[in-house]
C-alpha positions in Angstrom: 166.0 200.7 -89.1 162.4 201.6 -88.1 159.8 198.9 -88.2 156.7 200.0 -90.2 154.2 197.5 -88.9 151.6 198.6 -91.5 153.8 196.9 -94.1 152.8 193.5 -92.7 149.1 194.2 -92.1 146.4 192.4 -94.2 143.8 194.9 -95.3 140.1 194.1 -95.0 138.7 192.0 -97.9 142.1 191.8 -99.5 143.0 189.0 -101.9 146.0 187.3 -100.3 148.4 185.2 -102.4 151.1 184.2 -99.9 153.5 183.6 -102.8 153.7 187.3 -103.1 154.3 188.0 -99.4 158.0 187.8 -98.3 159.2 185.2 -95.8 162.3 187.3 -95.2 163.0 191.1 -95.2 165.9 193.3 -94.4 166.7 192.8 -90.7 166.0 195.5 -88.2 169.2 194.7 -86.4 172.9 194.8 -87.6 174.3 192.3 -85.1 173.3 189.7 -82.5 174.2 192.2 -79.8 172.0 194.9 -81.3 169.2 192.4 -81.7 169.3 191.5 -78.0 169.4 195.2 -77.0 166.4 196.0 -79.2 164.4 193.0 -78.0 165.2 193.9 -74.4 163.9 197.5 -74.9 160.7 196.1 -76.4 160.4 193.6 -73.5 160.9 196.3 -70.9 158.4 198.6 -72.6 155.9 195.7 -72.8 156.3 195.0 -69.1 155.5 198.7 -68.3 152.5 198.7 -70.6 151.2 195.4 -69.3 151.3 196.8 -65.7 149.3 199.9 -66.9 146.9 197.6 -68.9 146.3 195.5 -65.7 145.8 198.6 -63.5 143.4 200.4 -65.9 141.3 197.3 -66.3 139.5 198.6 -69.4 140.5 196.3 -72.2 141.4 192.7 -72.7 144.1 191.8 -75.3 144.0 188.6 -77.3 147.1 187.6 -79.4 146.6 184.8 -81.9 149.5 183.0 -83.5 149.1 180.7 -86.5 151.8 179.2 -88.7 153.2 176.1 -90.3 155.3 173.8 -88.2 158.7 175.1 -87.1 157.8 178.8 -88.0 158.8 179.9 -84.4 155.5 180.5 -82.6 156.7 179.1 -79.3 160.0 181.1 -79.5 158.2 184.3 -80.4 155.8 184.0 -77.5 158.6 183.0 -75.1 161.0 185.8 -76.0 158.6 188.6 -76.7 156.5 188.1 -73.6 159.4 187.2 -71.3 159.1 190.4 -69.2 155.3 190.2 -68.7 153.9 189.4 -65.2 152.5 185.8 -65.4 149.6 187.0 -63.2 148.3 189.1 -66.1 149.0 186.8 -69.0 148.0 183.3 -70.0 149.0 181.1 -73.0 146.7 178.4 -74.4 147.7 175.9 -77.0 145.0 174.1 -79.0 145.6 170.7 -80.4 143.1 168.2 -81.9 139.6 168.6 -80.2 138.8 166.2 -77.5 135.6 164.1 -77.5 133.9 166.5 -75.1 134.9 169.5 -77.3 133.5 167.9 -80.4 130.1 167.8 -78.7 130.0 171.6 -79.0 130.3 174.2 -81.8 133.8 174.8 -83.1 134.2 178.1 -81.2 133.3 176.8 -77.8 136.6 175.4 -76.6 138.5 178.6 -77.3 135.8 180.9 -76.0 136.3 179.4 -72.6 139.8 180.7 -72.5 139.3 184.3 -73.6 141.2 186.9 -71.5 139.4 189.0 -68.9 139.7 192.8 -68.9 143.2 193.9 -67.8 144.7 190.6 -69.0 146.6 189.3 -72.0 145.5 186.0 -73.6 147.7 184.2 -76.1 146.4 181.5 -78.4 149.1 179.3 -79.8 146.9 178.0 -82.7 143.2 178.8 -82.2 139.7 178.5 -83.6 141.4 179.3 -87.0 142.5 175.7 -87.2 138.8 174.9 -88.0 139.2 176.7 -91.4 142.8 175.6 -92.0 143.7 172.0 -91.1 140.0 171.0 -91.2 139.8 172.4 -94.8 143.0 170.6 -95.9 141.8 167.4 -94.3 138.0 167.1 -94.9 137.8 163.9 -92.9 138.2 165.9 -89.8 135.1 167.9 -90.6 133.2 164.7 -91.3 134.1 163.5 -87.8 132.8 166.6 -86.0 129.2 165.3 -86.0 127.6 168.3 -87.7 123.9 167.5 -88.4 123.4 169.3 -91.7 126.6 169.5 -93.7 126.0 171.3 -97.0 126.7 169.5 -100.2 128.8 172.4 -101.3 132.0 172.5 -99.2 132.6 176.2 -99.9 129.4 177.0 -97.9 131.0 175.5 -94.8 134.0 177.7 -94.9 132.0 180.8 -95.9 129.8 180.2 -92.8 132.7 179.6 -90.6 134.5 182.8 -91.7 131.3 184.7 -90.9 131.0 183.1 -87.5 134.6 184.1 -86.8 134.1 187.6 -88.0 130.9 187.9 -85.9 132.7 186.6 -82.8 135.6 189.0 -83.2 133.3 192.0 -83.8 131.3 191.0 -80.7 134.5 190.8 -78.6 135.8 194.1 -80.0 132.5 195.9 -79.0 132.9 194.5 -75.5 136.5 195.6 -74.9 138.7 192.8 -76.3 141.3 193.9 -78.7 142.5 191.1 -81.1 145.8 191.0 -83.0 146.5 188.0 -85.2 150.0 186.9 -86.4 150.7 184.5 -89.3 154.4 183.7 -89.1 155.2 183.3 -92.8 157.9 180.6 -93.2 159.4 179.4 -96.5 159.3 175.7 -97.3 163.1 175.6 -97.6 163.6 177.2 -94.2 161.2 174.7 -92.7 163.3 171.9 -94.2 166.5 173.4 -92.5 164.7 173.6 -89.1 163.4 170.1 -89.4 167.0 168.8 -90.1 168.2 170.8 -87.1 165.6 169.1 -84.9 167.0 165.7 -86.1 170.6 166.6 -85.8 170.5 168.2 -82.4 169.6 165.7 -79.6 168.0 168.3 -77.4 165.6 169.2 -80.2 164.6 165.6 -81.1 161.5 165.8 -79.0 160.1 168.6 -81.2 160.0 166.4 -84.3 157.4 163.9 -85.3 156.6 162.0 -88.4 153.3 163.9 -88.7 155.4 167.1 -89.3 156.6 165.5 -92.5 153.1 164.3 -93.5 151.7 167.9 -93.1 154.7 169.3 -95.1 153.4 167.3 -98.0 150.3 169.5 -98.1 152.3 172.8 -98.2 150.6 174.0 -101.4 147.2 173.4 -100.0 148.0 175.1 -96.7 149.3 178.2 -98.5 146.0 178.4 -100.5 143.7 178.0 -97.5 145.8 180.3 -95.3 145.7 183.0 -98.0 141.9 182.8 -98.3 141.5 182.8 -94.5 143.7 185.8 -94.0 141.8 187.8 -96.6 138.4 186.7 -95.4 138.9 187.4 -91.7 141.3 190.4 -91.4 139.4 193.5 -90.4 140.1 197.0 -89.2 139.3 196.0 -85.6 140.9 192.5 -85.7 143.8 192.6 -88.2 146.0 189.9 -89.4 149.8 190.5 -89.8 151.9 188.4 -92.1 155.3 188.4 -90.3 158.3 187.2 -92.4 159.6 184.3 -90.3 162.7 182.9 -92.0 164.7 185.1 -89.6 163.5 184.3 -86.1 165.1 187.3 -84.5 163.7 189.7 -86.9 160.2 188.2 -86.6 160.3 188.6 -82.8 161.2 192.3 -83.2 158.3 192.8 -85.6 155.8 191.0 -83.4 156.9 192.9 -80.3 156.6 196.2 -82.2 153.1 195.4 -83.4 152.0 194.6 -79.8 153.6 197.8 -78.5 151.7 199.8 -81.2 148.5 198.1 -80.2 149.0 199.0 -76.5 149.8 202.6 -77.5 146.5 202.8 -79.3 144.5 201.9 -76.2 145.0 205.3 -74.4 145.3 203.6 -71.0 145.7 205.5 -67.7 146.1 204.5 -64.1 142.9 204.9 -62.2 142.4 208.3 -60.6 142.2 208.4 -56.8 138.8 209.8 -55.6 138.5 212.3 -52.8 137.0 209.6 -50.6 140.0 207.3 -51.3 142.4 210.1 -50.6 140.8 210.7 -47.2 141.0 207.0 -46.5 144.7 206.9 -47.4 145.4 209.9 -45.2 143.7 208.2 -42.3 145.8 205.0 -42.9 149.0 207.2 -43.0 148.2 208.7 -39.6 147.7 205.2 -38.2 151.0 204.0 -39.7 152.9 207.1 -38.4 151.8 206.7 -34.8 
């Protein structure tokens, strides 16, 4: 089955009701063996393209992962990027802002970790937390020390969406390509994964009481995620809503989207100049003596 990545893309200025987006679709694979084979092909191809990306040194690639707890962000990153050279790829995870980070604007702490040209940067959660969890829990916003909070809360989120769009437009114009993934998990599947974390001792460390607290705000999160995706997906920096109830299928979809993104960059290895060819010929003579 061919993966049509456009099926998962959020169009610019779309109205997104996540209740109408599937959390599970027909799987790309027919067996666990075929899944492993398909994923390995994607991983091998990504490894080749990452080497070309590093050598051409024209673009930076930023991959952003957002999701509810237990949706599989860590697993998707680990499996899909398993063949990438660590020298050319960095993963950053963003939790609650530190005291020092709160002394700056909400984009500051993530901007420090943007990838350089030729590199891949991965944000496991990101600046989008500032229009998601902060919106669901307004007390967080009140603790950020903003000097002139508008009386109308909607103005805050409108302004932050605009700041995010402006940042991503600026980055695109300067060579950073941004792809954003929302791993769309159903509430029932999250329940099953939470129970597995309790039942399996080697997964106990993944579970905290706060996970249950946040689960109680599911409806609110779906609402703010939907609005965020519609307000910040663009032609240059798209969001993809990836059905995440089937972890293996989600990984194949994510990896195909990344492959398609690389294919669109029209990369090439640097051409050797006549001066460089002369230098290499001289080096060859020295080595052959």
